[in-house]
FIPA-812076 format. One record per residue (C-alpha): x, y, z; residue in one letter; residue number from 1. Coordinates in pm, 1 decimal, padded with zeros to 6 digits. Layout:
[[X, Y, Z], A, NUM]
...
***
This chain:
[[09009.7, 06062.1, 09096.5], M, 1]
[[08929.1, 06421.6, 08999.5], R, 2]
[[09155.1, 06616.7, 08776.3], K, 3]
[[09274.3, 06933.8, 08949.7], T, 4]
[[09157.5, 07257.2, 08797.6], F, 5]
[[09435.7, 07501.7, 08718.1], R, 6]
[[09337.5, 07862.7, 08744.6], K, 7]
[[09458.0, 08112.8, 08488.8], S, 8]
[[09682.3, 08399.5, 08588.3], F, 9]
[[09395.9, 08646.2, 08545.7], N, 10]
[[09174.4, 08441.8, 08776.2], Q, 11]
[[09442.8, 08438.7, 09042.0], L, 12]
[[09498.0, 08814.2, 09008.3], V, 13]
[[09123.0, 08882.2, 09039.6], N, 14]
[[09098.6, 08662.1, 09348.0], E, 15]
[[09392.4, 08842.6, 09504.2], N, 16]
[[09234.8, 09182.0, 09428.0], K, 17]
[[08907.7, 09077.1, 09588.9], Q, 18]
[[09077.7, 08947.5, 09902.1], S, 19]
[[09279.8, 09270.4, 09932.3], L, 20]
[[08969.8, 09484.7, 09888.5], L, 21]
[[08798.9, 09304.5, 10176.0], R, 22]
[[09084.3, 09382.9, 10415.1], D, 23]
[[09092.3, 09746.3, 10540.0], K, 24]
[[09451.6, 09724.1, 10662.8], K, 25]
[[09570.4, 09607.3, 10321.8], E, 26]
[[09383.6, 09891.6, 10154.9], I, 27]
[[09557.9, 10139.3, 10385.8], E, 28]
[[09897.8, 09985.1, 10303.2], K, 29]
[[09829.2, 10015.3, 09931.1], I, 30]
[[09713.1, 10373.9, 09967.3], E, 31]
[[10025.2, 10469.8, 10162.1], S, 32]
[[10248.0, 10312.5, 09899.9], K, 33]
[[10067.9, 10507.3, 09625.5], I, 34]
[[10100.5, 10832.4, 09823.8], E, 35]
[[10474.8, 10776.6, 09877.5], K, 36]
[[10526.4, 10704.6, 09509.6], R, 37]
[[10327.4, 11012.6, 09415.1], H, 38]
[[10534.0, 11231.3, 09651.6], D, 39]
[[10860.2, 11094.1, 09511.8], L, 40]
[[10746.7, 11166.3, 09156.0], L, 41]
[[10650.8, 11522.2, 09251.7], L, 42]
[[10992.8, 11583.5, 09407.1], E, 43]
[[11163.8, 11434.3, 09100.8], K, 44]
[[10965.6, 11661.4, 08867.6], N, 45]
[[11048.8, 11966.1, 09079.0], K, 46]
[[11418.6, 11882.9, 09061.4], L, 47]
[[11403.8, 11831.9, 08686.3], N, 48]
[[11232.4, 12164.1, 08630.2], T, 49]
[[11479.7, 12344.0, 08860.5], A, 50]
[[11771.8, 12200.9, 08664.9], I, 51]
[[11625.3, 12292.8, 08326.8], S, 52]
***
């Protein structure tokens, strides 16, 4: 009987990254999330500067 090989966390993360990079729809989802986060941060900074 073979002993099962346990992958490290970093190996799992790298495999997940590679599978996401192969899928165009997933890339688009990630990009849209980044854009939304960026827009929210810009709005927050504008509000903070207006208050100051």
